C-alpha positions in Angstrom: -238.3 -6.8 -33.5 -238.7 -6.6 -37.2 -235.8 -5.9 -39.6 -237.5 -2.8 -40.8 -237.9 -1.4 -37.3 -234.3 -2.2 -36.4 -233.0 -0.6 -39.6 -235.1 2.5 -38.9 -233.8 2.8 -35.4 -230.2 2.4 -36.6 -230.7 5.0 -39.4 -232.2 7.5 -36.9 -229.3 6.9 -34.5 -226.7 7.3 -37.2 -228.4 10.5 -38.5 -228.4 12.0 -35.0 -224.6 11.4 -34.6 -223.5 13.0 -37.8 -223.7 16.3 -39.6 -223.8 18.5 -36.5 -220.2 19.7 -36.9 -220.7 21.6 -40.1 -221.9 24.8 -38.4 -220.7 24.2 -34.8 -218.4 26.6 -33.1 -214.7 25.9 -32.6 -213.8 24.5 -29.2 -211.8 27.4 -27.7 -213.3 30.7 -28.6 -211.0 32.6 -26.3 -207.9 31.7 -28.3 -207.5 33.0 -31.8 -204.7 30.7 -32.6 -206.7 27.6 -31.5 -209.7 28.8 -33.6 -207.5 29.1 -36.7 -205.7 25.8 -36.1 -209.0 24.0 -35.7 -210.6 25.7 -38.7 -208.0 26.6 -41.3 -210.7 27.7 -43.7 -211.4 30.6 -41.2 -207.8 31.7 -41.5 -207.9 31.7 -45.3 -211.2 33.6 -45.4 -210.1 36.2 -42.9 -206.7 36.8 -44.5 -208.4 37.2 -47.9 -210.8 39.8 -46.4 -207.9 41.6 -44.7 -206.1 41.8 -48.0 -209.1 42.9 -50.0 -210.8 45.3 -47.6 -208.1 46.2 -45.0 -210.1 45.0 -42.0 -207.7 43.3 -39.5 -208.3 39.7 -38.8 -208.7 40.4 -35.1 -211.5 42.9 -35.8 -213.3 40.4 -38.0 -212.9 37.6 -35.4 -214.1 39.8 -32.5 -217.2 40.9 -34.5 -218.0 37.3 -35.5 -217.5 36.1 -31.9 -220.0 38.7 -30.7 -222.5 38.2 -33.5 -222.6 34.4 -33.8 -219.9 32.8 -31.5 -218.6 31.3 -34.8 -221.8 29.3 -35.4 -222.4 29.2 -39.1 -226.1 28.9 -39.1 -226.9 31.1 -36.1 -230.3 32.8 -36.0 -231.9 35.2 -33.6 -234.3 33.7 -31.1 -238.0 33.3 -31.7 -240.5 35.9 -30.3 -243.5 34.7 -28.4 -246.9 36.3 -27.7 -248.2 35.7 -24.2 -245.0 33.7 -23.6 -246.2 30.7 -25.7 -247.5 31.6 -29.1 -244.6 31.7 -31.7 -244.4 35.0 -33.6 -241.4 34.4 -35.8 -237.8 35.4 -35.2 -236.6 38.7 -33.7 -235.0 39.6 -37.1 -233.8 38.1 -40.3 -230.2 38.0 -39.1 -228.5 34.8 -40.1 -225.1 33.1 -40.3 -221.6 33.9 -39.0 -222.0 37.7 -39.6 -225.7 37.9 -38.6 -226.3 39.9 -41.7 -229.9 41.0 -42.2 -231.7 39.9 -45.4 -231.8 43.4 -46.9 -228.2 44.2 -46.2 -227.0 40.8 -47.4 -229.0 41.4 -50.7 -227.4 44.8 -51.1 -224.0 43.2 -50.7 -224.8 40.5 -53.2 -225.9 43.1 -55.8 -223.1 45.5 -55.1 -220.4 42.8 -55.3 -222.1 40.7 -58.0 -222.1 37.7 -55.7 -225.5 36.2 -56.1 -224.3 32.8 -54.9 -222.8 34.1 -51.7 -224.1 32.5 -48.5 -224.2 33.8 -45.0 -223.4 30.4 -43.6 -220.2 30.2 -45.6 -217.2 31.7 -43.7 -215.5 33.2 -46.7 -218.7 34.9 -47.8 -219.5 36.1 -44.3 -216.0 37.6 -43.7 -216.1 39.3 -47.2 -219.5 40.8 -46.3 -218.1 42.1 -43.0 -215.1 43.6 -44.9 -217.3 45.2 -47.4 -219.6 46.7 -44.8 -216.7 47.9 -42.5 -214.8 49.3 -45.5 -217.9 51.4 -46.4 -218.2 52.5 -42.8 -214.6 53.6 -42.8 -215.2 55.6 -46.1 -218.5 57.2 -45.1 -218.1 57.6 -41.3 -214.4 58.0 -41.0 -214.1 55.0 -38.6 -210.6 53.5 -38.6 -210.7 49.9 -40.0 -208.8 48.8 -36.9 -211.3 50.5 -34.5 -213.2 47.4 -33.4 -215.5 49.3 -31.0 -216.8 51.9 -33.4 -216.8 49.5 -36.4 -219.0 47.2 -34.3 -221.3 50.0 -33.3 -221.8 51.0 -36.9 -222.3 47.4 -37.8 -224.9 46.8 -35.1 -226.8 50.1 -35.5 -226.3 50.6 -39.2 -224.4 53.6 -40.6 -227.3 56.0 -40.3 -227.9 55.0 -36.7 -224.2 55.3 -35.9 -224.1 58.8 -37.5 -227.1 59.8 -35.4 -225.5 58.4 -32.2 -228.4 56.0 -31.6 -226.1 53.8 -29.5 -225.6 56.5 -26.9 -229.0 55.7 -25.4 -228.1 52.0 -25.1 -225.8 51.4 -22.2 -225.9 47.7 -22.8 -224.7 48.1 -26.4 -221.9 50.4 -25.3 -220.8 47.6 -22.9 -221.0 45.0 -25.7 -218.9 47.3 -28.0 -216.3 47.7 -25.3 -216.1 43.9 -25.0 -215.7 43.5 -28.7 -212.8 46.0 -28.6 -211.1 44.1 -25.8 -211.6 40.8 -27.5 -210.1 42.3 -30.7 -207.0 43.4 -28.7 -206.7 40.0 -27.2 -207.1 38.3 -30.5 -204.6 40.6 -32.1 -201.9 39.8 -29.5 -202.6 36.1 -29.9 -202.4 36.3 -33.6 -199.0 37.9 -33.3 -197.7 35.1 -31.2 -199.1 32.3 -33.3 -197.7 33.8 -36.6 -194.2 33.4 -35.2 
């Protein structure tokens, strides 16, 4: 085997071993304390968002869990015509917060944060705080109400105001799960802060 071929194989092997962890999910997604211990940058980002926007860490964590399972470069699945012809992704949602292109651009303009990235946890949590703060102001949803904040986040504020979620039993179940996870995370966060 030539040196060039061996070097190429070694390079491919090494490349396949590294770099995968940057956007991967934490190991134990059911334990808020474990998530924050494993990823201290998440704790810093969420505490900052809680201070700035008033959105509790548990609400942020439950929404991110539902949207991306804490995978920083998460994308929606591809659509296929006839089951085999790729037709692009289901939406432009991307990153921890699964923010759509248009909503993310609105956030960047409104907050003067042109360099903010959806796959950066501090930017993603700030975006969620900004969005949920506005939902609280315009729709009267408590910042601690994970269920209704999630419904407004998923459906958009206009959809929420129109009650579009009422025709989606599956979404109401998801919102209930988000609320339960937020309660669980909140209790866990109390215990790990001691």
